[in-house]
N, C-alpha and C positions, 0 to 999 in steps of 0.2 A: 571600374571608366567607361563610357560607353562612345561611340564616334558621336551622340549628341550633343556629352558634355566636353567634346575634346576644343570648343572653340571659346577662346582666351578672352576676359573685358579688354576695353582700350587699354586702361588700368593696368591690367596685368600683362597685356603685351610689350606697354610701355618698360616697364619694371625689368621684365624677362631681357630688352633690347640693353638696356643702361646696364646690366649686366656684362654686355659682352660676350665673346665667344667663351665659351664654359663647357664641362660636364652635358649639357641639356641642350647647346645652343649651339649653330652653327650658322655663317654669314656666306651670303654669296652674290658679288657682283648683278650677275645676268646666267642666262644659260648658255652661253655660249664656250666653246671650247669645250673642254674637258670635265666644264661645272655640272654637268648632267651625270656621269660616273661619279662624280665626287660626290653628291645629291644623294645617289643612289646606296652609293657606301656610308654615308649619314643616314639614311632613310633604314639599313640592315643595321648599322651599330644602336640607333635608339631604340628599334625593335627587341634587339637583346636586351639590353638594360642591364648590364654588365653590374655595375654598382649596387643593384639590385631597388633601384628607389620608388620603384613603381611609377614613375611620375615619364609625362610623355616626354620626347626630343623635340625641338624646333628646328627646322630649318626657315632663314628668313632670307630671299631671294630680291636683290635691290637696295641695298647695303654692302658699305664699302667694312674692312675688317676693324676698323675705328666706330665704326657706326654711323657714318655720315654716308647720306642719301647719293646713291651711285646713279641717280637719273634713271632708271628703270619704266619701262610702261609696261603695265600687268595686263595683258592682254586674254580675253577667252582661251587663245590657242596657248599661252601661258599656264592656264589653269590645268586644261587638259592635257598638256604633257608632263605636269607633274602628278594629279589625278592618275594617269597612265602608265605609273613608274610604278604602281601599287601591283596592274593587271599584265604587265608585258613579257611576265615569265620568269625575267630574268631573278627576281628575287623571290624565294622558298623557304619557307610556307608564305603566300600574300601576307602581307602587314596589314594592321588598318590604320591610317590616315585620313586628312582633310587638307586640302588645300584652300585657300579664300584670298581675294583681293581684300587687302585693307591699306590703311593711311597712316604714317608716324612721320609728325614733324611736317605736316604740308604734304609729304612724297607716298606715291604710292609703292607698295609692297607684296611681293606674294610671301605668304606664311603657309609653310606646309607641317603640321602636327602629326606627329607620330606616336602611337599608341606601343607600348610594352607588349611583345607576344607572349602569349599563356603555352605555347610550343617552341621555347626555344630550344637547339640555336636555329638562326638563321640567316640564310647565308645568299650572298650573292653571287651571281655566278660561280657557284661552287666554290666562293673564299668566305668563312665566317667572320666579320665585320663587328669589332669592338669598339667600345670608348669607357675609357675611365681618366676622368680629372682631363687634362688639356690631348693626352694622348689617342690618337685613332690608329689600327692596324690591322692585324690579321691575328685571331685567339691563338693563344698559346694551347699545346696539350690542357695544361690546367685548367685555362680558362673555360674549355671547351667541358672540361668535368665537369665546374659550376654552374655553368647554364643548364648542362643535361638533371645533376640534380634538381635544381630548381624546378624544370618541367615536371620531374617523380614527384616535386610533392606540392607543386602548382594545382591549378585548376584547371587541368591538362584537358584537350579534347579527347571525349572518346576513342578516337583512331589511334593513338598511342596508349593508349591503356593495356597494361601487361596481362597474358591469357595464362590463367592456372594450368597447369602440366604441361608446359614447352619449354625449353632452352633454344640454346643457337643452331642444335643439328634439327632442331625443327625446320630452316632455313635454308636456302639453298647458296651453300656457301659463295660455288664456281660464279653461280650469275651474281652475285652480290660483288665478287672480285672482278668480274671480268665485263661485266653487261651493266650495271648500276652502276659504279663509284666511277669508272671512266668518264661517265656523262654528269655526272653528280659532284665532282671534285676538281677545281682545276687542276691539269696536269701538270704543271711544275709543284704543286703543294702536295699531289700523290706520289709522284716519281720521290720526295725525301720525306715522305712520311712515316715516320717510327711508330707510328701506334700499334699496338695490339690489335691483331682481331676482334675481340669483344669490346675494346676501345673505338674500334670504328664502327661497329653495329651501333653502338649506344651514340654514337656522334651523329648518326643517321639516323636514331630514334629506331632504330629496326629491333632490339632489346628496351627493357626499361631501365638499364643501366649496368656499368661491369658488377656492382655490388648484387644487383638483380638481374640476374641475365634470363630472365623471361620472354618470349618474345611479344612486340607487341601485336595489338591488331593491323595496324600498318605493316610492319614487319611478315605477318602472315597473310596479309591481301599482295605484297608486293613481291616476299621471295619464299610464301611457302612451298615445304614440299608436298602437304595435304590439307590445303585450307579448309575446306569443308569439313573438316576433320572436329574444326573449331568453330566455325566460323558457318553454321549451315547452310544460311544465305547467300553465299558467296559464289553467285552463278549465274547466268542466264538464261533464260528458258524462251527458246524460240520455236515456234508452229508456223508453219506455211497450212493454209487453210483453203483449200478451193471451193468460194462460196463467198459469201458475208454474214454469216455466222459464224460461232463457234460450236456448235451443233452440226454443220457441215463438216462434209468429207476432210481429215489430215493428211495431205500426204508427209510431212517432212516436219516431224517431232525430234528435239535434239535438246539435251543437257548440258551447256558449253561452263565447263569449270576449268581450275587451275589456278596459277597467280591472274594478276589481272591484265598480264600482258598475252598470257594464253587466253582470255577470254575475250579478249577486244581482237585480239589475231581471230579467233575463232568463228566470231561473229560474222568479221567482214567477210570473212569467206561463204557464211551464209547468205549473206546482203548481198554477194556478186553471183553468185549461184544460180538464185530467184531471182534477179532483175533481169527481167526479159530485156532482149533488145527487138526493134522492129523498125521496118522500112517505112522513113516517110517520104513519102510522093506528093506530096498537097502542096506543102507550106513556101515549097522554093521551086527554080527550075531544076535541080537535081536531085537524085537521090539521095538521103542521107539517114546513117542508121543513127537510132537514139536510144536512150536506154528509157524503160518506165518511171523508173527515180532516179535522180542527181545521187548517187551513193555516196558524195562527201557529206551531203545533207543526214543522210540517215547514219551513215558514221557519229557528228558530230552529235548528234540527237541522244544515241546508246550510249557513247563516252559520256556524254552531259550526265543521262541518268546513273550509270556505275559510278561517278564522281561525288553526285547528291544526296544518293540513296543514303539513308539511312540502314544502318549496321547492328544495332543495339537494341533488342528487344521483338527483335522478327527474325523470321525463321525462311520469311519470303525473298524469293529472285527478283531480279528486274527480266521482266517478261517485253518479249520481242514478239508479235502477234499481227503475220502478214499475211489479210485478205487479199479478195481479189480488185477490191475497190478502194483499201486502205491501208494504212500500217498504223499497227498502234503499239507505243511504245509507255510502258508505265512502271515507274518504280516506287519502293516502298519509300517513305519519307516524303511528305509534304514540307511547304514552303518554312525555311529556316531563316532565326535573325531576320536584318532588315530586309528580309523580302518576305511579300505578303502576298495571300489570294489576288489584291487587289492590284498591286506593282509586277506581280510575276512578268517575266520577259521584256521588260522596261529595259530599254539602253542606260547601263551603270547602275542598274541594280541585281547585285551580287552579294550573295556571301558562301560562308564555307563552312559546312556540316563537317566536312572532313579534308581540315587545309592541307595536312601534311601527305594524306592521296592527291589531294590536288597539285602538289607540288610535283610529287613522284609522277606523276602521270607523264606532264610537262619533262619532266627527266628524260625519260620512257620514250620521248616523240608522241604523244597520243594526244597532246594538248600543247597550240603556239601560242597562244593567246588568254588569257585567263580572263571570262568572262564574256568571250566573242562566240559561244557554239551557238546560241540560242537564234542571234542575230545573223553568222553566216548562213547556220539552215537556212532560216528566212529569206536568204538573198537567192541562194543559189534552188529553191524551190520556185520563188518569184521569176525569176530568171527563164527556168524550165516551163514556166505556164502552169504552176499546180495552186489550186484554190488556196487561202491562208490557213496556215495551222491553225489547229484546234488545242484547246489547254482545258482540260480539268484539274482545277487542283481542290484537293483534301487537305484534313489535316495530315490523316494516315499515308496519302500517296497523290502521288502526279501522275496525269495521261497525257500525252500526248498524242495527237491526232494527223497523219498526214494522206489526204486523199489524193486517188490517181489524178493526172491531169485529164482534161475533157480534151477527147480528138480534135483538132483542127478543121475547120470546116472548108470544103472544099470551093476553091471559088469557083464562079460562073466562067465559061467561055465565052 
């Protein structure tokens, strides 16, 4: 099932509602009070699909528990709020869902349809929510194992594929326990967690399962002792060129590797090092120091490239090439899923080749909100006076070009 097939017919929707709340359906009268949190918990539980039905879960906003209309008005803002629950970074990995305005027995309702995840367990604010029959709550250790096994045998994303000749000692245990888990798991749950180290690794998808302790691609990228021993393209190549062409003199050439946190932190250092500051004496009454590029925009683009690149079937790195007049950021892997060359960069058009890596980058603090990287970079560059970003999309790679801002003209006296 895909997002295109999530929409229920009027007859199917009426049948779902008439069955009242059950393992696949939840009603909410509005978005007020704690309803937003409860809806996110339901999204998480439906995405985990503990019973293994393979069927979507449905949240209906605008109905009372008995199915009667709550007199709710479904505005565009309501639909945006529901859709944004997927991408606000609290549910990881981000689920597939569809928010619609529908009518039922003459009243408006909002219908949120959630597809079961192919990469469970899914968590909300560090807690794995599940639903079986009328019960919705936090997953037990046994329920986590069920979800882990389902992921292992399902049509999983490449980023959680196990890597031959690896084991838990291929991963940094201290980083996992001291840095990753405290940010990934609710503190109260973490303090009461009696699971073994392999069980915690499996629940976090760092290894395939307790019975199959091979490290996953995701685990190596996030916690690997030597990730490039197993994923040759897991690095960023940085070039600073004095000129406008690749054949011009190279003044800095670096290979930045390690874990995802190591790579992104290393790239940040390079961006700041080469981002010259100059004094603006033209555009205002007071002189001010400004940077050649807004670093935050460049960070968004690099992180977007690392998140969305393909790690399968290529040894190519992400490349950041800094010329005198522009910066080029290239990643191996063209548009993916619902994103095409035609709609690339359009607001709301986001898909995840590496959904678990995306979740980890949120947990580690490198992403604040899913799907916001390119719009944020565009806004920062526009504010700083740079030309519109340029994108070249090919089936096997994507190139983002950021050009230097033109110098302001000195006003006549």
